[in-house]
mmCIF entry with sequence, helices, sheets and N, C-alpha, C, O atoms, coordinates in Angstrom:
data_MODEL
# 
_entry.id   MODEL 
# 
_entity.id                         1 
_entity.type                       polymer 
_entity.pdbx_number_of_molecules   1 
# 
_entity_poly.entity_id                      1 
_entity_poly.type                           'polypeptide(L)' 
_entity_poly.nstd_linkage                   no 
_entity_poly.nstd_monomer                   no 
_entity_poly.pdbx_seq_one_letter_code       MALFGITRQYVWAILPATGFCIGWFLDRKETERMTMFRDKSALYGRELGPGEAPSWP 
_entity_poly.pdbx_seq_one_letter_code_can   MALFGITRQYVWAILPATGFCIGWFLDRKETERMTMFRDKSALYGRELGPGEAPSWP 
_entity_poly.pdbx_strand_id                 A 
# 
loop_
_entity_poly_seq.entity_id 
_entity_poly_seq.num 
_entity_poly_seq.mon_id 
_entity_poly_seq.hetero 
1 1  MET n 
1 2  ALA n 
1 3  LEU n 
1 4  PHE n 
1 5  GLY n 
1 6  ILE n 
1 7  THR n 
1 8  ARG n 
1 9  GLN n 
1 10 TYR n 
1 11 VAL n 
1 12 TRP n 
1 13 ALA n 
1 14 ILE n 
1 15 LEU n 
1 16 PRO n 
1 17 ALA n 
1 18 THR n 
1 19 GLY n 
1 20 PHE n 
1 21 CYS n 
1 22 ILE n 
1 23 GLY n 
1 24 TRP n 
1 25 PHE n 
1 26 LEU n 
1 27 ASP n 
1 28 ARG n 
1 29 LYS n 
1 30 GLU n 
1 31 THR n 
1 32 GLU n 
1 33 ARG n 
1 34 MET n 
1 35 THR n 
1 36 MET n 
1 37 PHE n 
1 38 ARG n 
1 39 ASP n 
1 40 LYS n 
1 41 SER n 
1 42 ALA n 
1 43 LEU n 
1 44 TYR n 
1 45 GLY n 
1 46 ARG n 
1 47 GLU n 
1 48 LEU n 
1 49 GLY n 
1 50 PRO n 
1 51 GLY n 
1 52 GLU n 
1 53 ALA n 
1 54 PRO n 
1 55 SER n 
1 56 TRP n 
1 57 PRO n 
# 
_struct_asym.id          A 
_struct_asym.entity_id   1 
# 
loop_
_struct_conf.conf_type_id 
_struct_conf.id 
_struct_conf.pdbx_PDB_helix_id 
_struct_conf.beg_label_comp_id 
_struct_conf.beg_label_asym_id 
_struct_conf.beg_label_seq_id 
_struct_conf.pdbx_beg_PDB_ins_code 
_struct_conf.end_label_comp_id 
_struct_conf.end_label_asym_id 
_struct_conf.end_label_seq_id 
_struct_conf.pdbx_end_PDB_ins_code 
_struct_conf.beg_auth_comp_id 
_struct_conf.beg_auth_asym_id 
_struct_conf.beg_auth_seq_id 
_struct_conf.end_auth_comp_id 
_struct_conf.end_auth_asym_id 
_struct_conf.end_auth_seq_id 
_struct_conf.pdbx_PDB_helix_class 
_struct_conf.details 
_struct_conf.pdbx_PDB_helix_length 
HELX_P HELX_P1 AA1 ARG A 8  ? MET A 34 ? ARG A 8  MET A 34 1 ? 27 
HELX_P HELX_P2 AA2 THR A 35 ? PHE A 37 ? THR A 35 PHE A 37 5 ? 3  
# 
_struct_conf_type.id          HELX_P 
_struct_conf_type.criteria    ? 
_struct_conf_type.reference   ? 
# 
loop_
_atom_site.group_PDB 
_atom_site.id 
_atom_site.type_symbol 
_atom_site.label_atom_id 
_atom_site.label_alt_id 
_atom_site.label_comp_id 
_atom_site.label_asym_id 
_atom_site.label_entity_id 
_atom_site.label_seq_id 
_atom_site.pdbx_PDB_ins_code 
_atom_site.Cartn_x 
_atom_site.Cartn_y 
_atom_site.Cartn_z 
_atom_site.occupancy 
_atom_site.B_iso_or_equiv 
_atom_site.pdbx_formal_charge 
_atom_site.auth_seq_id 
_atom_site.auth_comp_id 
_atom_site.auth_asym_id 
_atom_site.auth_atom_id 
_atom_site.pdbx_PDB_model_num 
ATOM 1   N N  . MET A 1 1  ? 2.147  40.024 -75.572 1.00 0.00 ? 1  MET A N  1 
ATOM 2   C CA . MET A 1 1  ? 1.757  38.806 -76.244 1.00 0.00 ? 1  MET A CA 1 
ATOM 3   C C  . MET A 1 1  ? 0.944  37.955 -75.279 1.00 0.00 ? 1  MET A C  1 
ATOM 4   O O  . MET A 1 1  ? 1.351  37.734 -74.138 1.00 0.00 ? 1  MET A O  1 
ATOM 5   N N  . ALA A 1 2  ? -0.163 37.496 -75.725 1.00 0.00 ? 2  ALA A N  1 
ATOM 6   C CA . ALA A 1 2  ? -1.022 36.665 -74.888 1.00 0.00 ? 2  ALA A CA 1 
ATOM 7   C C  . ALA A 1 2  ? -1.075 35.252 -75.459 1.00 0.00 ? 2  ALA A C  1 
ATOM 8   O O  . ALA A 1 2  ? -1.346 35.052 -76.643 1.00 0.00 ? 2  ALA A O  1 
ATOM 9   N N  . LEU A 1 3  ? -0.822 34.312 -74.623 1.00 0.00 ? 3  LEU A N  1 
ATOM 10  C CA . LEU A 1 3  ? -0.870 32.913 -75.015 1.00 0.00 ? 3  LEU A CA 1 
ATOM 11  C C  . LEU A 1 3  ? -2.006 32.270 -74.229 1.00 0.00 ? 3  LEU A C  1 
ATOM 12  O O  . LEU A 1 3  ? -1.939 32.172 -73.003 1.00 0.00 ? 3  LEU A O  1 
ATOM 13  N N  . PHE A 1 4  ? -3.021 31.844 -74.913 1.00 0.00 ? 4  PHE A N  1 
ATOM 14  C CA . PHE A 1 4  ? -4.226 31.276 -74.294 1.00 0.00 ? 4  PHE A CA 1 
ATOM 15  C C  . PHE A 1 4  ? -4.887 32.266 -73.352 1.00 0.00 ? 4  PHE A C  1 
ATOM 16  O O  . PHE A 1 4  ? -5.486 31.861 -72.356 1.00 0.00 ? 4  PHE A O  1 
ATOM 17  N N  . GLY A 1 5  ? -4.792 33.534 -73.641 1.00 0.00 ? 5  GLY A N  1 
ATOM 18  C CA . GLY A 1 5  ? -5.424 34.565 -72.827 1.00 0.00 ? 5  GLY A CA 1 
ATOM 19  C C  . GLY A 1 5  ? -4.648 34.927 -71.572 1.00 0.00 ? 5  GLY A C  1 
ATOM 20  O O  . GLY A 1 5  ? -5.153 35.680 -70.739 1.00 0.00 ? 5  GLY A O  1 
ATOM 21  N N  . ILE A 1 6  ? -3.441 34.415 -71.415 1.00 0.00 ? 6  ILE A N  1 
ATOM 22  C CA . ILE A 1 6  ? -2.620 34.703 -70.241 1.00 0.00 ? 6  ILE A CA 1 
ATOM 23  C C  . ILE A 1 6  ? -1.594 35.759 -70.630 1.00 0.00 ? 6  ILE A C  1 
ATOM 24  O O  . ILE A 1 6  ? -0.769 35.537 -71.516 1.00 0.00 ? 6  ILE A O  1 
ATOM 25  N N  . THR A 1 7  ? -1.650 36.890 -69.974 1.00 0.00 ? 7  THR A N  1 
ATOM 26  C CA . THR A 1 7  ? -0.695 37.954 -70.276 1.00 0.00 ? 7  THR A CA 1 
ATOM 27  C C  . THR A 1 7  ? 0.422  37.943 -69.235 1.00 0.00 ? 7  THR A C  1 
ATOM 28  O O  . THR A 1 7  ? 0.340  37.237 -68.230 1.00 0.00 ? 7  THR A O  1 
ATOM 29  N N  . ARG A 1 8  ? 1.458  38.725 -69.483 1.00 0.00 ? 8  ARG A N  1 
ATOM 30  C CA . ARG A 1 8  ? 2.612  38.755 -68.588 1.00 0.00 ? 8  ARG A CA 1 
ATOM 31  C C  . ARG A 1 8  ? 2.241  39.192 -67.178 1.00 0.00 ? 8  ARG A C  1 
ATOM 32  O O  . ARG A 1 8  ? 2.829  38.712 -66.209 1.00 0.00 ? 8  ARG A O  1 
ATOM 33  N N  . GLN A 1 9  ? 1.281  40.090 -67.052 1.00 0.00 ? 9  GLN A N  1 
ATOM 34  C CA . GLN A 1 9  ? 0.926  40.567 -65.716 1.00 0.00 ? 9  GLN A CA 1 
ATOM 35  C C  . GLN A 1 9  ? 0.341  39.449 -64.868 1.00 0.00 ? 9  GLN A C  1 
ATOM 36  O O  . GLN A 1 9  ? 0.549  39.428 -63.655 1.00 0.00 ? 9  GLN A O  1 
ATOM 37  N N  . TYR A 1 10 ? -0.381 38.527 -65.476 1.00 0.00 ? 10 TYR A N  1 
ATOM 38  C CA . TYR A 1 10 ? -0.931 37.409 -64.718 1.00 0.00 ? 10 TYR A CA 1 
ATOM 39  C C  . TYR A 1 10 ? 0.152  36.410 -64.345 1.00 0.00 ? 10 TYR A C  1 
ATOM 40  O O  . TYR A 1 10 ? 0.107  35.827 -63.261 1.00 0.00 ? 10 TYR A O  1 
ATOM 41  N N  . VAL A 1 11 ? 1.109  36.206 -65.215 1.00 0.00 ? 11 VAL A N  1 
ATOM 42  C CA . VAL A 1 11 ? 2.202  35.281 -64.914 1.00 0.00 ? 11 VAL A CA 1 
ATOM 43  C C  . VAL A 1 11 ? 2.992  35.786 -63.717 1.00 0.00 ? 11 VAL A C  1 
ATOM 44  O O  . VAL A 1 11 ? 3.328  34.998 -62.833 1.00 0.00 ? 11 VAL A O  1 
ATOM 45  N N  . TRP A 1 12 ? 3.295  37.070 -63.666 1.00 0.00 ? 12 TRP A N  1 
ATOM 46  C CA . TRP A 1 12 ? 4.055  37.621 -62.553 1.00 0.00 ? 12 TRP A CA 1 
ATOM 47  C C  . TRP A 1 12 ? 3.231  37.638 -61.265 1.00 0.00 ? 12 TRP A C  1 
ATOM 48  O O  . TRP A 1 12 ? 3.807  37.662 -60.177 1.00 0.00 ? 12 TRP A O  1 
ATOM 49  N N  . ALA A 1 13 ? 1.932  37.627 -61.358 1.00 0.00 ? 13 ALA A N  1 
ATOM 50  C CA . ALA A 1 13 ? 1.086  37.575 -60.163 1.00 0.00 ? 13 ALA A CA 1 
ATOM 51  C C  . ALA A 1 13 ? 0.963  36.140 -59.645 1.00 0.00 ? 13 ALA A C  1 
ATOM 52  O O  . ALA A 1 13 ? 0.841  35.930 -58.438 1.00 0.00 ? 13 ALA A O  1 
ATOM 53  N N  . ILE A 1 14 ? 0.994  35.169 -60.529 1.00 0.00 ? 14 ILE A N  1 
ATOM 54  C CA . ILE A 1 14 ? 0.822  33.774 -60.139 1.00 0.00 ? 14 ILE A CA 1 
ATOM 55  C C  . ILE A 1 14 ? 2.135  33.152 -59.665 1.00 0.00 ? 14 ILE A C  1 
ATOM 56  O O  . ILE A 1 14 ? 2.117  32.227 -58.853 1.00 0.00 ? 14 ILE A O  1 
ATOM 57  N N  . LEU A 1 15 ? 3.256  33.638 -60.150 1.00 0.00 ? 15 LEU A N  1 
ATOM 58  C CA . LEU A 1 15 ? 4.557  33.062 -59.828 1.00 0.00 ? 15 LEU A CA 1 
ATOM 59  C C  . LEU A 1 15 ? 4.852  32.990 -58.327 1.00 0.00 ? 15 LEU A C  1 
ATOM 60  O O  . LEU A 1 15 ? 5.256  31.923 -57.866 1.00 0.00 ? 15 LEU A O  1 
ATOM 61  N N  . PRO A 1 16 ? 4.678  34.052 -57.534 1.00 0.00 ? 16 PRO A N  1 
ATOM 62  C CA . PRO A 1 16 ? 4.933  33.944 -56.088 1.00 0.00 ? 16 PRO A CA 1 
ATOM 63  C C  . PRO A 1 16 ? 3.991  32.957 -55.388 1.00 0.00 ? 16 PRO A C  1 
ATOM 64  O O  . PRO A 1 16 ? 4.411  32.230 -54.487 1.00 0.00 ? 16 PRO A O  1 
ATOM 65  N N  . ALA A 1 17 ? 2.749  32.933 -55.793 1.00 0.00 ? 17 ALA A N  1 
ATOM 66  C CA . ALA A 1 17 ? 1.797  32.002 -55.175 1.00 0.00 ? 17 ALA A CA 1 
ATOM 67  C C  . ALA A 1 17 ? 2.174  30.559 -55.482 1.00 0.00 ? 17 ALA A C  1 
ATOM 68  O O  . ALA A 1 17 ? 2.048  29.686 -54.623 1.00 0.00 ? 17 ALA A O  1 
ATOM 69  N N  . THR A 1 18 ? 2.632  30.309 -56.693 1.00 0.00 ? 18 THR A N  1 
ATOM 70  C CA . THR A 1 18 ? 3.066  28.968 -57.064 1.00 0.00 ? 18 THR A CA 1 
ATOM 71  C C  . THR A 1 18 ? 4.301  28.565 -56.262 1.00 0.00 ? 18 THR A C  1 
ATOM 72  O O  . THR A 1 18 ? 4.391  27.429 -55.796 1.00 0.00 ? 18 THR A O  1 
ATOM 73  N N  . GLY A 1 19 ? 5.240  29.473 -56.099 1.00 0.00 ? 19 GLY A N  1 
ATOM 74  C CA . GLY A 1 19 ? 6.429  29.199 -55.300 1.00 0.00 ? 19 GLY A CA 1 
ATOM 75  C C  . GLY A 1 19 ? 6.084  28.907 -53.847 1.00 0.00 ? 19 GLY A C  1 
ATOM 76  O O  . GLY A 1 19 ? 6.681  28.025 -53.230 1.00 0.00 ? 19 GLY A O  1 
ATOM 77  N N  . PHE A 1 20 ? 5.118  29.647 -53.297 1.00 0.00 ? 20 PHE A N  1 
ATOM 78  C CA . PHE A 1 20 ? 4.681  29.404 -51.929 1.00 0.00 ? 20 PHE A CA 1 
ATOM 79  C C  . PHE A 1 20 ? 4.068  28.019 -51.799 1.00 0.00 ? 20 PHE A C  1 
ATOM 80  O O  . PHE A 1 20 ? 4.365  27.302 -50.843 1.00 0.00 ? 20 PHE A O  1 
ATOM 81  N N  . CYS A 1 21 ? 3.225  27.634 -52.735 1.00 0.00 ? 21 CYS A N  1 
ATOM 82  C CA . CYS A 1 21 ? 2.569  26.319 -52.688 1.00 0.00 ? 21 CYS A CA 1 
ATOM 83  C C  . CYS A 1 21 ? 3.583  25.188 -52.810 1.00 0.00 ? 21 CYS A C  1 
ATOM 84  O O  . CYS A 1 21 ? 3.468  24.182 -52.111 1.00 0.00 ? 21 CYS A O  1 
ATOM 85  N N  . ILE A 1 22 ? 4.552  25.332 -53.667 1.00 0.00 ? 22 ILE A N  1 
ATOM 86  C CA . ILE A 1 22 ? 5.586  24.297 -53.813 1.00 0.00 ? 22 ILE A CA 1 
ATOM 87  C C  . ILE A 1 22 ? 6.410  24.202 -52.530 1.00 0.00 ? 22 ILE A C  1 
ATOM 88  O O  . ILE A 1 22 ? 6.708  23.098 -52.075 1.00 0.00 ? 22 ILE A O  1 
ATOM 89  N N  . GLY A 1 23 ? 6.779  25.326 -51.945 1.00 0.00 ? 23 GLY A N  1 
ATOM 90  C CA . GLY A 1 23 ? 7.530  25.329 -50.697 1.00 0.00 ? 23 GLY A CA 1 
ATOM 91  C C  . GLY A 1 23 ? 6.749  24.713 -49.555 1.00 0.00 ? 23 GLY A C  1 
ATOM 92  O O  . GLY A 1 23 ? 7.309  23.961 -48.757 1.00 0.00 ? 23 GLY A O  1 
ATOM 93  N N  . TRP A 1 24 ? 5.466  25.019 -49.463 1.00 0.00 ? 24 TRP A N  1 
ATOM 94  C CA . TRP A 1 24 ? 4.613  24.449 -48.425 1.00 0.00 ? 24 TRP A CA 1 
ATOM 95  C C  . TRP A 1 24 ? 4.526  22.932 -48.575 1.00 0.00 ? 24 TRP A C  1 
ATOM 96  O O  . TRP A 1 24 ? 4.606  22.198 -47.590 1.00 0.00 ? 24 TRP A O  1 
ATOM 97  N N  . PHE A 1 25 ? 4.360  22.468 -49.814 1.00 0.00 ? 25 PHE A N  1 
ATOM 98  C CA . PHE A 1 25 ? 4.280  21.033 -50.077 1.00 0.00 ? 25 PHE A CA 1 
ATOM 99  C C  . PHE A 1 25 ? 5.579  20.331 -49.694 1.00 0.00 ? 25 PHE A C  1 
ATOM 100 O O  . PHE A 1 25 ? 5.549  19.280 -49.053 1.00 0.00 ? 25 PHE A O  1 
ATOM 101 N N  . LEU A 1 26 ? 6.720  20.902 -50.081 1.00 0.00 ? 26 LEU A N  1 
ATOM 102 C CA . LEU A 1 26 ? 8.005  20.288 -49.749 1.00 0.00 ? 26 LEU A CA 1 
ATOM 103 C C  . LEU A 1 26 ? 8.255  20.288 -48.240 1.00 0.00 ? 26 LEU A C  1 
ATOM 104 O O  . LEU A 1 26 ? 8.825  19.334 -47.711 1.00 0.00 ? 26 LEU A O  1 
ATOM 105 N N  . ASP A 1 27 ? 7.841  21.334 -47.551 1.00 0.00 ? 27 ASP A N  1 
ATOM 106 C CA . ASP A 1 27 ? 7.998  21.390 -46.104 1.00 0.00 ? 27 ASP A CA 1 
ATOM 107 C C  . ASP A 1 27 ? 7.164  20.309 -45.423 1.00 0.00 ? 27 ASP A C  1 
ATOM 108 O O  . ASP A 1 27 ? 7.630  19.659 -44.487 1.00 0.00 ? 27 ASP A O  1 
ATOM 109 N N  . ARG A 1 28 ? 5.941  20.118 -45.889 1.00 0.00 ? 28 ARG A N  1 
ATOM 110 C CA . ARG A 1 28 ? 5.089  19.060 -45.325 1.00 0.00 ? 28 ARG A CA 1 
ATOM 111 C C  . ARG A 1 28 ? 5.684  17.680 -45.560 1.00 0.00 ? 28 ARG A C  1 
ATOM 112 O O  . ARG A 1 28 ? 5.640  16.832 -44.669 1.00 0.00 ? 28 ARG A O  1 
ATOM 113 N N  . LYS A 1 29 ? 6.244  17.440 -46.751 1.00 0.00 ? 29 LYS A N  1 
ATOM 114 C CA . LYS A 1 29 ? 6.867  16.157 -47.058 1.00 0.00 ? 29 LYS A CA 1 
ATOM 115 C C  . LYS A 1 29 ? 8.108  15.927 -46.188 1.00 0.00 ? 29 LYS A C  1 
ATOM 116 O O  . LYS A 1 29 ? 8.344  14.803 -45.746 1.00 0.00 ? 29 LYS A O  1 
ATOM 117 N N  . GLU A 1 30 ? 8.901  16.969 -45.939 1.00 0.00 ? 30 GLU A N  1 
ATOM 118 C CA . GLU A 1 30 ? 10.089 16.833 -45.102 1.00 0.00 ? 30 GLU A CA 1 
ATOM 119 C C  . GLU A 1 30 ? 9.694  16.523 -43.659 1.00 0.00 ? 30 GLU A C  1 
ATOM 120 O O  . GLU A 1 30 ? 10.334 15.694 -43.012 1.00 0.00 ? 30 GLU A O  1 
ATOM 121 N N  . THR A 1 31 ? 8.656  17.173 -43.151 1.00 0.00 ? 31 THR A N  1 
ATOM 122 C CA . THR A 1 31 ? 8.176  16.880 -41.806 1.00 0.00 ? 31 THR A CA 1 
ATOM 123 C C  . THR A 1 31 ? 7.681  15.444 -41.720 1.00 0.00 ? 31 THR A C  1 
ATOM 124 O O  . THR A 1 31 ? 7.944  14.752 -40.737 1.00 0.00 ? 31 THR A O  1 
ATOM 125 N N  . GLU A 1 32 ? 6.967  14.997 -42.742 1.00 0.00 ? 32 GLU A N  1 
ATOM 126 C CA . GLU A 1 32 ? 6.482  13.615 -42.786 1.00 0.00 ? 32 GLU A CA 1 
ATOM 127 C C  . GLU A 1 32 ? 7.649  12.630 -42.792 1.00 0.00 ? 32 GLU A C  1 
ATOM 128 O O  . GLU A 1 32 ? 7.584  11.588 -42.140 1.00 0.00 ? 32 GLU A O  1 
ATOM 129 N N  . ARG A 1 33 ? 8.702  12.948 -43.517 1.00 0.00 ? 33 ARG A N  1 
ATOM 130 C CA . ARG A 1 33 ? 9.866  12.072 -43.589 1.00 0.00 ? 33 ARG A CA 1 
ATOM 131 C C  . ARG A 1 33 ? 10.610 12.032 -42.254 1.00 0.00 ? 33 ARG A C  1 
ATOM 132 O O  . ARG A 1 33 ? 11.089 10.975 -41.844 1.00 0.00 ? 33 ARG A O  1 
ATOM 133 N N  . MET A 1 34 ? 10.709 13.168 -41.580 1.00 0.00 ? 34 MET A N  1 
ATOM 134 C CA . MET A 1 34 ? 11.460 13.237 -40.340 1.00 0.00 ? 34 MET A CA 1 
ATOM 135 C C  . MET A 1 34 ? 10.736 12.595 -39.159 1.00 0.00 ? 34 MET A C  1 
ATOM 136 O O  . MET A 1 34 ? 11.358 12.373 -38.120 1.00 0.00 ? 34 MET A O  1 
ATOM 137 N N  . THR A 1 35 ? 9.449  12.290 -39.282 1.00 0.00 ? 35 THR A N  1 
ATOM 138 C CA . THR A 1 35 ? 8.745  11.638 -38.186 1.00 0.00 ? 35 THR A CA 1 
ATOM 139 C C  . THR A 1 35 ? 9.280  10.233 -37.924 1.00 0.00 ? 35 THR A C  1 
ATOM 140 O O  . THR A 1 35 ? 9.040  9.679  -36.852 1.00 0.00 ? 35 THR A O  1 
ATOM 141 N N  . MET A 1 36 ? 9.996  9.650  -38.878 1.00 0.00 ? 36 MET A N  1 
ATOM 142 C CA . MET A 1 36 ? 10.602 8.335  -38.653 1.00 0.00 ? 36 MET A CA 1 
ATOM 143 C C  . MET A 1 36 ? 11.660 8.407  -37.554 1.00 0.00 ? 36 MET A C  1 
ATOM 144 O O  . MET A 1 36 ? 11.900 7.411  -36.872 1.00 0.00 ? 36 MET A O  1 
ATOM 145 N N  . PHE A 1 37 ? 12.293 9.559  -37.369 1.00 0.00 ? 37 PHE A N  1 
ATOM 146 C CA . PHE A 1 37 ? 13.388 9.714  -36.422 1.00 0.00 ? 37 PHE A CA 1 
ATOM 147 C C  . PHE A 1 37 ? 12.959 10.378 -35.122 1.00 0.00 ? 37 PHE A C  1 
ATOM 148 O O  . PHE A 1 37 ? 13.798 10.672 -34.271 1.00 0.00 ? 37 PHE A O  1 
ATOM 149 N N  . ARG A 1 38 ? 11.687 10.611 -34.961 1.00 0.00 ? 38 ARG A N  1 
ATOM 150 C CA . ARG A 1 38 ? 11.171 11.308 -33.785 1.00 0.00 ? 38 ARG A CA 1 
ATOM 151 C C  . ARG A 1 38 ? 11.453 10.499 -32.512 1.00 0.00 ? 38 ARG A C  1 
ATOM 152 O O  . ARG A 1 38 ? 11.194 9.296  -32.466 1.00 0.00 ? 38 ARG A O  1 
ATOM 153 N N  . ASP A 1 39 ? 11.977 11.156 -31.494 1.00 0.00 ? 39 ASP A N  1 
ATOM 154 C CA . ASP A 1 39 ? 12.302 10.573 -30.185 1.00 0.00 ? 39 ASP A CA 1 
ATOM 155 C C  . ASP A 1 39 ? 13.311 9.433  -30.274 1.00 0.00 ? 39 ASP A C  1 
ATOM 156 O O  . ASP A 1 39 ? 13.276 8.527  -29.442 1.00 0.00 ? 39 ASP A O  1 
ATOM 157 N N  . LYS A 1 40 ? 14.200 9.452  -31.250 1.00 0.00 ? 40 LYS A N  1 
ATOM 158 C CA . LYS A 1 40 ? 15.181 8.389  -31.391 1.00 0.00 ? 40 LYS A CA 1 
ATOM 159 C C  . LYS A 1 40 ? 16.623 8.890  -31.374 1.00 0.00 ? 40 LYS A C  1 
ATOM 160 O O  . LYS A 1 40 ? 17.542 8.106  -31.611 1.00 0.00 ? 40 LYS A O  1 
ATOM 161 N N  . SER A 1 41 ? 16.843 10.156 -31.104 1.00 0.00 ? 41 SER A N  1 
ATOM 162 C CA . SER A 1 41 ? 18.213 10.657 -31.112 1.00 0.00 ? 41 SER A CA 1 
ATOM 163 C C  . SER A 1 41 ? 18.941 10.187 -29.855 1.00 0.00 ? 41 SER A C  1 
ATOM 164 O O  . SER A 1 41 ? 18.308 9.888  -28.842 1.00 0.00 ? 41 SER A O  1 
ATOM 165 N N  . ALA A 1 42 ? 20.266 10.123 -29.923 1.00 0.00 ? 42 ALA A N  1 
ATOM 166 C CA . ALA A 1 42 ? 21.068 9.691  -28.784 1.00 0.00 ? 42 ALA A CA 1 
ATOM 167 C C  . ALA A 1 42 ? 21.017 10.716 -27.650 1.00 0.00 ? 42 ALA A C  1 
ATOM 168 O O  . ALA A 1 42 ? 21.110 10.346 -26.479 1.00 0.00 ? 42 ALA A O  1 
ATOM 169 N N  . LEU A 1 43 ? 20.873 11.983 -27.984 1.00 0.00 ? 43 LEU A N  1 
ATOM 170 C CA . LEU A 1 43 ? 20.873 13.025 -26.963 1.00 0.00 ? 43 LEU A CA 1 
ATOM 171 C C  . LEU A 1 43 ? 19.508 13.200 -26.297 1.00 0.00 ? 43 LEU A C  1 
ATOM 172 O O  . LEU A 1 43 ? 19.424 13.316 -25.075 1.00 0.00 ? 43 LEU A O  1 
ATOM 173 N N  . TYR A 1 44 ? 18.437 13.221 -27.099 1.00 0.00 ? 44 TYR A N  1 
ATOM 174 C CA . TYR A 1 44 ? 17.112 13.516 -26.574 1.00 0.00 ? 44 TYR A CA 1 
ATOM 175 C C  . TYR A 1 44 ? 16.178 12.312 -26.559 1.00 0.00 ? 44 TYR A C  1 
ATOM 176 O O  . TYR A 1 44 ? 15.059 12.412 -26.057 1.00 0.00 ? 44 TYR A O  1 
ATOM 177 N N  . GLY A 1 45 ? 16.605 11.199 -27.088 1.00 0.00 ? 45 GLY A N  1 
ATOM 178 C CA . GLY A 1 45 ? 15.713 10.047 -27.201 1.00 0.00 ? 45 GLY A CA 1 
ATOM 179 C C  . GLY A 1 45 ? 15.371 9.436  -25.861 1.00 0.00 ? 45 GLY A C  1 
ATOM 180 O O  . GLY A 1 45 ? 16.199 9.423  -24.950 1.00 0.00 ? 45 GLY A O  1 
ATOM 181 N N  . ARG A 1 46 ? 14.177 8.938  -25.738 1.00 0.00 ? 46 ARG A N  1 
ATOM 182 C CA . ARG A 1 46 ? 13.734 8.245  -24.531 1.00 0.00 ? 46 ARG A CA 1 
ATOM 183 C C  . ARG A 1 46 ? 12.567 7.352  -24.905 1.00 0.00 ? 46 ARG A C  1 
ATOM 184 O O  . ARG A 1 46 ? 11.961 7.510  -25.965 1.00 0.00 ? 46 ARG A O  1 
ATOM 185 N N  . GLU A 1 47 ? 12.263 6.430  -24.039 1.00 0.00 ? 47 GLU A N  1 
ATOM 186 C CA . GLU A 1 47 ? 11.113 5.553  -24.260 1.00 0.00 ? 47 GLU A CA 1 
ATOM 187 C C  . GLU A 1 47 ? 9.846  6.289  -23.867 1.00 0.00 ? 47 GLU A C  1 
ATOM 188 O O  . GLU A 1 47 ? 9.781  6.901  -22.801 1.00 0.00 ? 47 GLU A O  1 
ATOM 189 N N  . LEU A 1 48 ? 8.854  6.232  -24.714 1.00 0.00 ? 48 LEU A N  1 
ATOM 190 C CA . LEU A 1 48 ? 7.581  6.879  -24.420 1.00 0.00 ? 48 LEU A CA 1 
ATOM 191 C C  . LEU A 1 48 ? 6.703  5.913  -23.624 1.00 0.00 ? 48 LEU A C  1 
ATOM 192 O O  . LEU A 1 48 ? 6.687  4.707  -23.870 1.00 0.00 ? 48 LEU A O  1 
ATOM 193 N N  . GLY A 1 49 ? 5.993  6.467  -22.689 1.00 0.00 ? 49 GLY A N  1 
ATOM 194 C CA . GLY A 1 49 ? 5.084  5.661  -21.903 1.00 0.00 ? 49 GLY A CA 1 
ATOM 195 C C  . GLY A 1 49 ? 3.845  5.309  -22.716 1.00 0.00 ? 49 GLY A C  1 
ATOM 196 O O  . GLY A 1 49 ? 3.620  5.884  -23.781 1.00 0.00 ? 49 GLY A O  1 
ATOM 197 N N  . PRO A 1 50 ? 3.048  4.379  -22.228 1.00 0.00 ? 50 PRO A N  1 
ATOM 198 C CA . PRO A 1 50 ? 1.827  4.008  -22.952 1.00 0.00 ? 50 PRO A CA 1 
ATOM 199 C C  . PRO A 1 50 ? 0.848  5.187  -22.999 1.00 0.00 ? 50 PRO A C  1 
ATOM 200 O O  . PRO A 1 50 ? 0.525  5.782  -21.970 1.00 0.00 ? 50 PRO A O  1 
ATOM 201 N N  . GLY A 1 51 ? 0.391  5.507  -24.192 1.00 0.00 ? 51 GLY A N  1 
ATOM 202 C CA . GLY A 1 51 ? -0.556 6.595  -24.388 1.00 0.00 ? 51 GLY A CA 1 
ATOM 203 C C  . GLY A 1 51 ? 0.080  7.969  -24.396 1.00 0.00 ? 51 GLY A C  1 
ATOM 204 O O  . GLY A 1 51 ? -0.636 8.965  -24.500 1.00 0.00 ? 51 GLY A O  1 
ATOM 205 N N  . GLU A 1 52 ? 1.385  8.063  -24.291 1.00 0.00 ? 52 GLU A N  1 
ATOM 206 C CA . GLU A 1 52 ? 2.058  9.364  -24.279 1.00 0.00 ? 52 GLU A CA 1 
ATOM 207 C C  . GLU A 1 52 ? 2.265  9.846  -25.719 1.00 0.00 ? 52 GLU A C  1 
ATOM 208 O O  . GLU A 1 52 ? 2.660  9.082  -26.600 1.00 0.00 ? 52 GLU A O  1 
ATOM 209 N N  . ALA A 1 53 ? 1.988  11.118 -25.927 1.00 0.00 ? 53 ALA A N  1 
ATOM 210 C CA . ALA A 1 53 ? 2.123  11.699 -27.267 1.00 0.00 ? 53 ALA A CA 1 
ATOM 211 C C  . ALA A 1 53 ? 3.599  11.892 -27.617 1.00 0.00 ? 53 ALA A C  1 
ATOM 212 O O  . ALA A 1 53 ? 4.424  12.066 -26.719 1.00 0.00 ? 53 ALA A O  1 
ATOM 213 N N  . PRO A 1 54 ? 3.943  11.865 -28.901 1.00 0.00 ? 54 PRO A N  1 
ATOM 214 C CA . PRO A 1 54 ? 5.328  12.143 -29.300 1.00 0.00 ? 54 PRO A CA 1 
ATOM 215 C C  . PRO A 1 54 ? 5.712  13.576 -28.943 1.00 0.00 ? 54 PRO A C  1 
ATOM 216 O O  . PRO A 1 54 ? 4.853  14.417 -28.677 1.00 0.00 ? 54 PRO A O  1 
ATOM 217 N N  . SER A 1 55 ? 7.024  13.837 -28.943 1.00 0.00 ? 55 SER A N  1 
ATOM 218 C CA . SER A 1 55 ? 7.500  15.151 -28.521 1.00 0.00 ? 55 SER A CA 1 
ATOM 219 C C  . SER A 1 55 ? 7.145  16.252 -29.509 1.00 0.00 ? 55 SER A C  1 
ATOM 220 O O  . SER A 1 55 ? 7.064  17.415 -29.114 1.00 0.00 ? 55 SER A O  1 
ATOM 221 N N  . TRP A 1 56 ? 6.932  15.930 -30.765 1.00 0.00 ? 56 TRP A N  1 
ATOM 222 C CA . TRP A 1 56 ? 6.525  16.924 -31.761 1.00 0.00 ? 56 TRP A CA 1 
ATOM 223 C C  . TRP A 1 56 ? 5.689  16.234 -32.826 1.00 0.00 ? 56 TRP A C  1 
ATOM 224 O O  . TRP A 1 56 ? 5.830  15.033 -33.057 1.00 0.00 ? 56 TRP A O  1 
ATOM 225 N N  . PRO A 1 57 ? 4.821  16.998 -33.471 1.00 0.00 ? 57 PRO A N  1 
ATOM 226 C CA . PRO A 1 57 ? 3.915  16.363 -34.445 1.00 0.00 ? 57 PRO A CA 1 
ATOM 227 C C  . PRO A 1 57 ? 4.625  15.956 -35.638 1.00 0.00 ? 57 PRO A C  1 
ATOM 228 O O  . PRO A 1 57 ? 4.019  15.407 -36.559 1.00 0.00 ? 57 PRO A O  1 
# 
C-alpha cells in the first residue's frame, strides 16, 4: 500500500536516519544544557584565569 507515493521499503530506510537525527539533536541540547555546570563541581572546579579556555566545549 502506498500513501502519497511512500511505500514500506522507504519507511524502513528512513526510520534509522530519523532516529539518528533525533539522537544527535538531543545530544547537542544536553551538551548545551550541561555547559552551565562546566568547571563548577566540588571535586574538579577551579577558578579560570583571564583568557583561559573552559575545560571542555
